[in-house]
Structure formats: C-alpha cells, structure tokens
C-alpha positions as CSV (number, residue, x, y, z in Angstrom):
1,X,-0.1,0.1,0.0
2,X,1.3,3.6,-0.9
3,X,1.2,6.1,2.4
4,X,-0.1,9.2,2.1
5,X,3.6,11.1,1.6
6,X,4.4,8.6,-1.4
7,X,0.7,9.4,-3.0
8,X,1.3,13.1,-2.6
9,X,4.6,13.1,-4.5
10,X,3.4,10.6,-7.1
11,X,0.6,13.0,-7.7
12,X,2.6,16.2,-7.9
13,X,5.2,14.3,-10.3
14,X,1.9,13.4,-12.4
15,X,1.0,16.9,-12.6
16,X,4.4,18.3,-13.2
17,X,4.5,15.9,-16.4
18,X,1.2,16.8,-17.4
19,X,2.0,20.7,-16.9
20,X,5.1,20.2,-19.1
21,X,3.0,18.3,-21.6
22,X,0.8,21.2,-21.9
23,X,3.9,24.1,-21.7
24,X,5.2,22.4,-24.7
25,X,2.2,22.8,-26.7
26,X,1.9,26.2,-25.3
27,X,5.2,27.0,-26.4
28,X,4.8,25.8,-29.9
29,X,1.4,28.1,-30.0
30,X,3.2,31.5,-29.1
31,X,5.9,31.1,-31.5
32,X,3.4,30.1,-34.2
33,X,1.0,33.0,-33.4
34,X,3.9,35.5,-33.4
35,X,5.4,34.1,-36.6
36,X,2.1,35.5,-38.0
37,X,3.3,38.7,-38.1
38,X,7.0,38.1,-38.8
39,X,8.6,40.7,-41.4
40,X,10.6,39.1,-44.1
41,X,14.1,39.7,-42.0
42,X,12.4,38.3,-38.9
43,X,11.7,35.1,-40.9
44,X,15.0,34.6,-42.6
45,X,16.6,35.0,-39.1
46,X,14.1,32.6,-37.7
47,X,14.7,29.9,-40.3
48,X,18.7,30.3,-39.9
49,X,18.4,30.0,-36.2
50,X,16.2,27.0,-36.2
51,X,18.2,25.1,-38.8
52,X,21.4,25.7,-37.1
53,X,19.9,24.0,-33.8
54,X,18.1,21.3,-36.1
55,X,21.8,20.4,-37.5
56,X,23.6,20.7,-34.5
57,X,21.0,18.2,-33.0
58,X,21.4,15.7,-36.0
59,X,24.8,15.8,-36.2
60,X,25.1,14.8,-32.1
61,X,22.4,12.2,-32.2
62,X,21.9,10.7,-35.8
63,X,25.0,8.3,-36.8
64,X,23.8,9.2,-40.5
65,X,24.0,12.7,-40.5
66,X,27.0,12.8,-38.5
67,X,28.4,10.9,-41.3
68,X,26.6,12.8,-44.0
69,X,28.0,16.4,-42.6
70,X,31.4,15.4,-41.3
71,X,33.2,17.9,-43.9
72,X,30.5,20.4,-43.1
73,X,32.0,23.6,-41.0
74,X,30.1,25.3,-38.3
75,X,29.5,28.5,-40.4
76,X,27.4,26.5,-43.0
77,X,24.9,27.9,-45.2
78,X,21.8,25.8,-46.3
79,X,23.5,25.3,-49.8
80,X,26.3,23.6,-48.1
81,X,23.9,20.6,-46.8
82,X,23.7,17.8,-49.2
83,X,20.3,16.9,-50.1
84,X,18.7,13.7,-49.3
85,X,16.1,11.2,-50.8
86,X,13.3,9.1,-49.3
87,X,15.2,5.9,-50.5
88,X,18.3,7.0,-48.9
89,X,16.9,8.0,-45.5
90,X,14.4,4.6,-45.5
91,X,17.6,2.5,-46.3
92,X,19.6,3.6,-43.5
93,X,16.4,4.5,-41.1
94,X,18.0,3.2,-37.9
95,X,21.1,5.3,-38.2
96,X,18.7,8.7,-39.6
97,X,16.8,8.4,-36.4
98,X,18.1,10.4,-33.2
99,X,16.8,8.0,-30.7
100,X,18.8,4.7,-30.6
101,X,16.3,2.7,-29.0
102,X,14.2,3.2,-32.3
103,X,14.7,0.6,-35.2
104,X,12.6,-0.5,-38.2
105,X,12.1,-3.9,-36.9
106,X,10.5,-2.5,-33.7
107,X,8.3,0.0,-36.0
108,X,7.2,-3.0,-38.1
109,X,6.4,-4.9,-34.8
110,X,4.5,-1.8,-33.6
111,X,2.5,-1.6,-36.7
112,X,1.0,-5.1,-36.9
113,X,-1.4,-4.0,-34.2
114,X,-4.2,-1.7,-35.9
115,X,-5.0,-0.4,-32.6
116,X,-1.8,1.4,-32.3
117,X,-2.8,3.7,-35.0
118,X,-2.7,7.1,-33.0
119,X,-0.6,5.7,-30.3
120,X,2.6,6.8,-29.6
121,X,5.8,4.1,-29.6
122,X,7.6,4.1,-26.5
123,X,5.1,7.1,-25.1
124,X,7.1,9.5,-27.5
125,X,6.6,9.3,-31.1
126,X,3.6,9.0,-33.6
127,X,4.2,6.6,-36.4
128,X,3.2,7.4,-40.0
129,X,3.4,5.2,-43.0
130,X,3.1,6.7,-46.6
131,X,4.3,6.0,-50.0
132,X,4.5,9.6,-51.1
133,X,4.1,11.0,-54.8
134,X,6.8,8.3,-56.2
135,X,5.3,5.4,-54.9
136,X,8.3,4.2,-52.8
137,X,7.1,3.6,-49.0
138,X,8.1,5.7,-46.0
139,X,7.7,5.3,-42.5
140,X,7.8,8.8,-40.6
141,X,7.9,9.5,-36.8
142,X,6.7,12.7,-35.1
143,X,8.1,13.9,-31.6
144,X,6.2,15.8,-29.2
145,X,7.5,19.1,-30.9
146,X,6.8,18.0,-34.1
147,X,3.0,17.2,-32.8
148,X,2.7,20.5,-31.1
149,X,4.0,22.6,-34.0
150,X,1.4,20.9,-36.2
151,X,-1.3,21.6,-33.8
152,X,-0.4,25.0,-33.8
153,X,-0.1,25.6,-37.1
154,X,-3.5,24.2,-37.7
155,X,-4.9,26.1,-34.8
156,X,-3.8,29.6,-36.3
157,X,-3.5,29.1,-40.0
158,X,-6.0,26.6,-41.3
159,X,-8.7,28.8,-42.1
160,X,-8.4,31.4,-45.4
161,X,-11.3,33.5,-43.9
162,X,-11.8,34.6,-40.8
163,X,-15.6,34.1,-40.8
164,X,-15.4,30.7,-41.7
165,X,-13.5,29.9,-38.6
166,X,-15.8,31.8,-36.3
167,X,-18.6,30.2,-37.9
168,X,-16.7,26.6,-37.5
169,X,-16.3,27.7,-33.5
170,X,-20.1,28.2,-33.3
171,X,-21.0,25.0,-34.5
172,X,-19.0,23.0,-32.0
173,X,-15.9,22.6,-34.1
174,X,-17.4,19.4,-35.5
175,X,-14.9,18.2,-38.2
176,X,-15.4,15.2,-40.7
177,X,-12.7,13.9,-43.0
178,X,-13.1,11.5,-45.5
179,X,-9.8,10.0,-45.7
180,X,-8.6,6.1,-45.4
181,X,-10.1,5.2,-41.8
182,X,-7.4,2.3,-41.4
183,X,-3.5,2.2,-41.4
184,X,-0.9,4.5,-40.4
185,X,-1.6,7.3,-42.4
186,X,-1.2,11.0,-41.3
187,X,-4.8,12.1,-41.6
188,X,-5.9,8.8,-39.9
189,X,-3.5,8.8,-37.3
190,X,-3.6,12.6,-36.2
191,X,-7.4,12.3,-36.0
192,X,-7.2,9.2,-33.7
193,X,-4.4,10.7,-31.5
194,X,-6.6,13.6,-30.7
195,X,-9.5,11.4,-30.2
196,X,-7.9,9.4,-27.7
197,X,-6.2,12.6,-26.1
198,X,-9.7,13.9,-25.8
199,X,-12.2,11.1,-25.4
200,X,-15.1,13.3,-24.0
201,X,-14.9,15.7,-27.1
202,X,-16.5,13.9,-29.8
203,X,-15.9,16.8,-32.1
204,X,-13.9,15.0,-34.8
205,X,-14.8,11.9,-36.9
206,X,-12.9,10.0,-40.1
207,X,-15.2,8.4,-42.6
208,X,-13.6,5.7,-44.5
209,X,-13.0,7.0,-48.0
210,X,-13.3,3.1,-49.4
211,X,-16.7,2.7,-47.6
212,X,-19.6,2.4,-49.9
213,X,-21.1,5.7,-50.8
214,X,-24.2,5.2,-48.9
215,X,-22.2,4.3,-45.7
216,X,-20.5,7.8,-46.1
217,X,-23.5,9.8,-46.9
218,X,-25.3,8.1,-43.9
219,X,-22.1,9.0,-41.4
220,X,-21.8,12.3,-42.9
221,X,-25.6,13.3,-42.4
222,X,-25.7,11.9,-39.2
223,X,-22.6,13.8,-38.2
224,X,-23.3,17.0,-39.7
225,X,-19.8,18.6,-39.7
226,X,-18.9,22.1,-39.6
227,X,-16.1,21.5,-41.6
228,X,-15.8,18.8,-44.2
229,X,-12.3,17.5,-45.4
230,X,-11.1,14.9,-48.0
231,X,-9.6,14.4,-51.4
232,X,-10.7,16.6,-54.2
233,X,-11.8,13.8,-56.5
234,X,-13.7,11.7,-53.8
235,X,-15.6,15.0,-52.4
236,X,-16.5,15.6,-56.1
237,X,-18.0,12.2,-56.4
238,X,-19.9,12.5,-53.2
239,X,-21.4,15.8,-54.5
240,X,-23.4,14.2,-57.3
241,X,-25.5,12.6,-54.4
242,X,-28.5,14.3,-53.7
243,X,-29.0,12.3,-50.5
244,X,-26.0,14.0,-49.2
245,X,-27.7,16.7,-47.2
246,X,-25.0,18.3,-45.0
247,X,-24.4,22.3,-44.9
248,X,-20.6,22.3,-43.6
249,X,-19.3,26.0,-43.0
250,X,-16.2,25.4,-44.9
251,X,-14.8,22.6,-46.9
252,X,-11.1,22.1,-47.0
253,X,-9.2,19.4,-49.5
254,X,-6.0,18.0,-49.6
255,X,-3.8,15.0,-51.0
256,X,-4.5,16.0,-54.5
257,X,-4.7,19.4,-56.8
258,X,-7.8,21.3,-56.3
259,X,-8.8,22.5,-59.7
260,X,-10.9,25.3,-60.4
261,X,-13.8,23.0,-61.6
262,X,-13.9,20.9,-58.6
263,X,-13.6,23.9,-56.4
264,X,-16.7,25.3,-58.1
265,X,-18.6,22.0,-57.9
266,X,-18.0,21.6,-54.1
267,X,-19.0,25.4,-53.6
268,X,-22.5,24.8,-55.5
269,X,-23.1,21.7,-53.7
270,X,-22.1,22.5,-50.0
271,X,-22.7,26.4,-50.3
272,X,-19.5,27.4,-48.7
273,X,-16.2,28.3,-48.8
274,X,-13.9,25.7,-50.3
275,X,-10.1,26.1,-50.0
276,X,-7.2,23.9,-49.9
277,X,-3.7,23.4,-48.4
278,X,0.0,21.8,-49.3
279,X,1.2,19.4,-46.9
280,X,3.1,16.0,-46.7
281,X,4.0,13.7,-43.7
282,X,7.3,14.3,-43.9
283,X,7.4,18.1,-43.7
284,X,3.5,18.4,-42.0
285,X,1.8,21.5,-43.1
286,X,4.0,23.3,-45.9
287,X,1.4,26.0,-47.2
288,X,-2.0,27.3,-45.9
289,X,-4.3,29.3,-48.3
290,X,-5.1,32.7,-47.7
291,X,-8.5,34.7,-48.7
292,X,-6.7,35.7,-51.8
293,X,-6.2,31.8,-53.0
294,X,-2.4,32.0,-52.4
295,X,-0.7,29.2,-50.7
296,X,1.4,30.8,-48.2
297,X,4.5,29.1,-46.8
298,X,4.9,28.3,-43.2
299,X,8.2,29.8,-43.4
300,X,9.2,29.8,-39.7
301,X,8.7,26.0,-39.9
302,X,9.5,24.5,-43.2
303,X,11.8,25.8,-45.6
304,X,11.0,25.1,-49.3
305,X,13.5,25.3,-51.9
306,X,12.4,25.1,-55.4
307,X,15.0,23.5,-57.9
308,X,16.1,22.0,-60.9
309,X,17.1,18.5,-61.7
310,X,20.5,19.1,-60.5
311,X,19.3,20.7,-57.2
312,X,20.2,24.2,-58.5
313,X,17.8,26.7,-57.2
314,X,15.3,28.3,-59.8
315,X,14.1,32.0,-59.6
316,X,10.8,33.4,-58.2
317,X,8.0,32.7,-60.8
318,X,9.8,29.8,-62.6
319,X,8.6,26.1,-62.4
320,X,10.7,24.0,-60.5
321,X,11.4,20.2,-61.4
322,X,11.5,19.0,-57.9
323,X,11.4,20.5,-54.3
324,X,13.7,20.4,-51.3
325,X,12.1,20.9,-47.9
326,X,13.6,21.0,-44.3
327,X,11.2,20.3,-41.2
328,X,12.4,22.8,-38.9
329,X,10.1,21.1,-36.1
330,X,11.2,17.5,-36.2
331,X,14.1,16.1,-33.9
332,X,13.5,12.5,-34.0
333,X,14.0,12.1,-37.8
334,X,15.2,15.2,-39.4
335,X,14.4,15.8,-42.8
336,X,16.9,18.4,-44.0
337,X,17.0,19.2,-47.8
338,X,14.7,16.5,-48.5
339,X,13.6,15.9,-52.0
340,X,9.8,15.8,-53.0
341,X,9.0,15.1,-56.8
342,X,6.4,18.2,-56.6
343,X,6.6,21.0,-59.3
344,X,6.1,24.2,-57.5
345,X,6.3,27.9,-58.5
346,X,7.3,30.2,-55.7
347,X,6.1,33.8,-55.6
348,X,7.7,36.8,-53.7
349,X,5.2,39.3,-54.8
350,X,3.3,40.9,-51.9
351,X,-0.1,39.4,-51.2
352,X,-3.3,41.4,-50.8
353,X,-4.0,39.5,-47.9
354,X,-1.2,41.3,-45.9
355,X,1.2,38.1,-45.1
356,X,4.9,38.6,-45.4
357,X,5.4,34.8,-46.3
358,X,6.2,33.6,-49.8
359,X,3.6,32.1,-51.6
360,X,3.5,29.3,-54.1
361,X,1.6,27.4,-56.7
362,X,1.6,23.6,-57.2
363,X,1.2,20.9,-59.8
364,X,-0.4,18.3,-57.8
365,X,-1.6,14.8,-58.6
366,X,-4.0,14.7,-61.2
367,X,-4.9,11.1,-61.8
368,X,-7.7,10.3,-63.4
369,X,-11.1,8.7,-62.3
370,X,-11.8,5.5,-63.6
371,X,-15.3,5.2,-65.2
372,X,-16.9,1.9,-66.0
373,X,-20.0,0.6,-68.5
374,X,-22.7,0.7,-65.4
375,X,-22.0,4.6,-64.8
376,X,-19.6,3.6,-61.6
377,X,-17.0,6.1,-61.2
378,X,-13.9,5.3,-58.9
379,X,-11.8,8.2,-57.3
380,X,-8.3,7.6,-57.6
381,X,-7.0,8.0,-54.3
382,X,-9.0,5.3,-53.0
383,X,-7.0,3.1,-55.3
384,X,-3.8,4.7,-54.5
385,X,-4.8,3.8,-50.7
386,X,-5.5,0.0,-51.6
387,X,-2.2,-0.3,-53.4
388,X,0.2,1.4,-51.0
389,X,-0.9,-0.8,-48.3
390,X,1.0,-3.8,-49.9
391,X,4.3,-3.6,-48.1
392,X,6.3,-5.7,-51.0
393,X,5.2,-3.0,-53.7
394,X,7.6,-0.4,-53.9
395,X,6.1,1.4,-57.1
396,X,3.0,0.8,-59.0
397,X,1.3,2.2,-61.6
398,X,-2.6,1.1,-62.6
399,X,-3.8,1.9,-66.3
400,X,-7.5,1.4,-67.3
401,X,-7.2,0.0,-71.0
402,X,-10.7,-0.9,-71.7
403,X,-14.2,-0.8,-70.1
404,X,-13.7,-4.1,-67.9
405,X,-9.8,-4.0,-67.9
406,X,-6.9,-3.0,-66.0
407,X,-3.3,-3.2,-66.4
408,X,-1.1,-3.0,-63.0
409,X,2.7,-2.1,-63.5
410,X,4.7,-2.9,-60.4
411,X,8.0,-2.7,-59.0
412,X,8.2,-5.1,-56.0
413,X,10.7,-7.3,-54.6
414,X,8.1,-10.2,-55.1
415,X,6.4,-9.4,-58.0
416,X,4.1,-12.3,-58.8
417,X,3.1,-12.4,-54.8
418,X,2.8,-8.8,-54.9
419,X,0.5,-8.6,-58.0
420,X,-1.7,-11.6,-56.6
421,X,-2.5,-9.7,-53.6
422,X,-2.8,-6.5,-55.1
423,X,-5.4,-7.9,-57.7
424,X,-7.3,-10.0,-54.9
425,X,-7.8,-6.3,-52.7
426,X,-8.6,-4.6,-55.8
427,X,-11.4,-6.8,-57.2
428,X,-12.9,-7.2,-53.8
429,X,-12.9,-3.3,-53.6
430,X,-14.2,-3.2,-57.3
431,X,-16.8,-5.5,-56.5
432,X,-18.2,-3.3,-53.2
433,X,-18.8,-0.8,-55.7
434,X,-20.6,-2.7,-58.1
435,X,-17.9,-3.2,-60.7
436,X,-17.7,-6.8,-61.6
437,X,-15.9,-9.4,-64.1
438,X,-13.0,-7.0,-64.0
439,X,-9.4,-8.4,-65.9
440,X,-6.5,-7.1,-64.1
441,X,-3.3,-8.2,-65.8
442,X,0.2,-7.9,-64.7
443,X,2.0,-5.8,-67.2
444,X,5.5,-6.6,-68.3
445,X,6.5,-2.7,-68.2
446,X,7.4,-1.0,-65.3
447,X,5.7,2.1,-64.2
448,X,6.8,5.0,-66.6
449,X,6.3,8.9,-66.7
450,X,4.8,10.2,-69.9
451,X,7.7,10.4,-72.7
452,X,6.3,13.8,-73.8
453,X,5.5,15.7,-70.4
454,X,7.9,13.8,-68.0
455,X,5.3,13.7,-65.4
456,X,4.2,10.5,-63.8
457,X,0.5,9.2,-63.2
458,X,0.0,6.2,-60.7
459,X,-3.7,6.1,-62.2
460,X,-5.0,6.8,-65.3
461,X,-7.3,5.9,-68.3
462,X,-5.5,4.8,-71.3
463,X,-8.4,6.0,-73.8
464,X,-8.3,9.6,-72.3
465,X,-4.4,9.7,-72.4
466,X,-5.1,8.7,-76.3
467,X,-7.5,11.7,-76.8
468,X,-5.8,14.5,-74.6
469,X,-1.9,13.4,-75.0
470,X,-1.5,14.1,-71.6
471,X,-0.6,10.7,-70.2
472,X,0.6,11.4,-66.7
473,X,0.6,13.6,-63.5
474,X,3.3,14.9,-61.3
C-alpha cells in the first residue's frame, strides 16, 4: 500500500509531467502565433536559427547525419548541406533517427496491431506510413515538438477566412474527414491521436473513403460537420448525390490538386467557401491558403527550395523540377533538404491578404477518375491507398485500358505474389462498388512517366490519354 506522502509525491510528479506536456504545446502556440506577424528579415533569422539548432542536434544524435555532415563547417549555409532522398533515408532508417532505441524492426512490429494507430511508440513518437508521390514506401515519426507545431499551425493558419473560423467555432468545431480510416496514414493517425487524447470531446470523425457511398453519406449526414475535409476527387463524386444533405461552414481539401472546376462544384453543392492546403507527412503543413487563394509557406517551420533536376535553385516565378524541404520542427527523424517530386512556382510578390510569407503554386496529383460501363466512377485516391498498403510493392501504376480491363505495372521485391495480393484487394474493392467481371493483368512494363511531359501518373485511363495526349501527373 502507498502511504499518504508517497501518494502526494506521485500526484505532484504526474501533475508536473502533465503541466510540462501542456507547456510544450503552449510554447509552440506562442511561437506560431508570433510568426504570423514576422517581417521578411525576421523570418529569415528564425529560419537560420532553427536550421542551425536542428543540424547541431542531428549531428550529435544521428549517425547518418554525423557522417553526412563530417566535412561541413560550423558556419555553413543551407546550400552547403547535401540533399537527401526518401530511398536513402529509408535504407538507413535506424541510423537516421536520433533515438537509438528506435529501429525499423520495432516499428514493423508496432504496426502489426491496428489499435496502435494514433498511439505513441514508447510513449514518445507517433508512427506514420506513406508511399508519397513516387510510390516508394516511407515511415515517418513525429516527436512531441513536431506534433505540437502541427497543432499550432492548424489552430492559427488552417482557415483562409476569419468568418469561416467563427462559424466553425459556433457550430462546435465538428470536423469530418473523408480519408482512409485505417492504417498509419497521417490524417487517420492524427485524428485518432486527438480522439484518444480528448475522448470526451467527440468533435472529430474520420469516414472511410473506401466505404460504400451510401455508408459515407449516412455517417456524414448523421454527424453534420461544420468542417468537411477530404481528397478533391472523392468529394467531387460525393457531391453528385442528392442524399448528402450536410451544410458545412467550410470545405478544406488536400492530398490532390484542387482544380477550379472541382472547387466550383463543391461550392455549389455545399454552399460554403472551399479551400485547400499543401502538406506532406515528412514536412507537415507546408503552405496554407489565404483569402486571396494563395498558398502561403509556413516559413517559420519549413524551408522550401524550388530546384531543377540538378538541385540548383530556380528563380521566383519559375516552375521547378522538384522541391527540397526542411522540416524545422522534427528532431526524432530530421528531414533536411529532403527531395519531393512536386513541381512548384514560388512567388515573392506581396499578397493583398497582408501576409509577409512567400506563396506558391503547385502541380499536384491529377490522376484520372476511372469510369465503367454501368456508370460507376472510382476516385484515384481510393485505389492509391489500397495499393500503397501492400508492403512488398515499391512502385505501381494502374492503367484502365478498356471498359473492363486494368493493367497493373509494378516494381516489387516479390512481383508475382505482390501482384496476386494487389489483384485480390482490387477485385474485392471494385466488387463492393458494383463493378464486376474485371480483368486485371500484370504488365511486363515498369511504371513510367509520360515520354512527352516527363510527368508521372499512378492511375489513369489509357483511352483518355490517347485523346488528350497527356499521359501523366506529377
């Protein structure tokens, strides 16, 4: 039995721990709020200071970065640091992370239990998996600082318009996300993390994007969200259903390019403002939209470098071949000058919204929506999530070559078993959507970019490509 003194000491220790956890979030909130008003000079100084501290920590705690930066002097500039790629960081994962107790083997074991989604490894790190835009799988860890910064950016920079934020707050902050409601994806993991952290506040749900449309509509109507979020292509398909009767205060899309046509369609359906954002699991929230429709870079927490194929910087107003990003908030798994295949244009013109941050345009995913004879349409992100779940598949490309025929191109360590597993999952999914008698064949060709544009699509309709001459997406 614990005596009164021991009980008091334990209670005080727990309260102190809880206070420190909240203080970490409060500090992130204060820094992010102040960052909203920083001048260009102040943003530059903050970036340099946070980069210097991140590099120092990475050198001291990550064997990978210690070796990579062995010839880098103390007075380095950003351009002195060698860029890194996803395959490189994943191949050296155990030496990249700054906690020597964390290994890929332990993470693989942790992820075998679906109940661990949204729970912290060792009570310290959220675990996410993503294949990213190149189809190469990745494991990404968030430490407490990275989680807190993500929460702070969401709190202060999510809404493009203040009136939408006020309406959202009035209606109980009820948020519904139509994403993959399974697996260790960022949206699913963060949503469950918050639900577990605040079980009494049932203000956030995730509706499985791969569920039957009738089920998705029923769940959304029952919850009646003030904010609706999801992939543009999936929300556009849901907008065709008269049975969906929700009236959110704002729609926020992500994961794909939000085209003008889809933006108008969602606005007409839901009668509210529609906006987007630019993020990835490795960098978090890269840019948030303002009321002028510009994506402003969160420069105090992420460094964005538009570069050409040889990693040379491109000027303002010039379309890049790729992007190098540095996440200034993640210390457990440093992403420093990390390569993304996105193509962007960065602008330095002063925005009419008044913000001092640079803003960007992005060529996002523009995979095709597949269409079948019975009128069924399948959004690309649903298929993307199914295929990236297969661990043995490193890259993929799914092509609709006929009304009932699909061709799957794979790069896999176990190509035949990988294809068999993927085919089974795809057929089951299509059958649940009312598409039967499909012929899915394994191609002898690897996934490949369009020979003219040089861009890459994961999922597309060959007949559409032949008509338009545009065979891919970035």
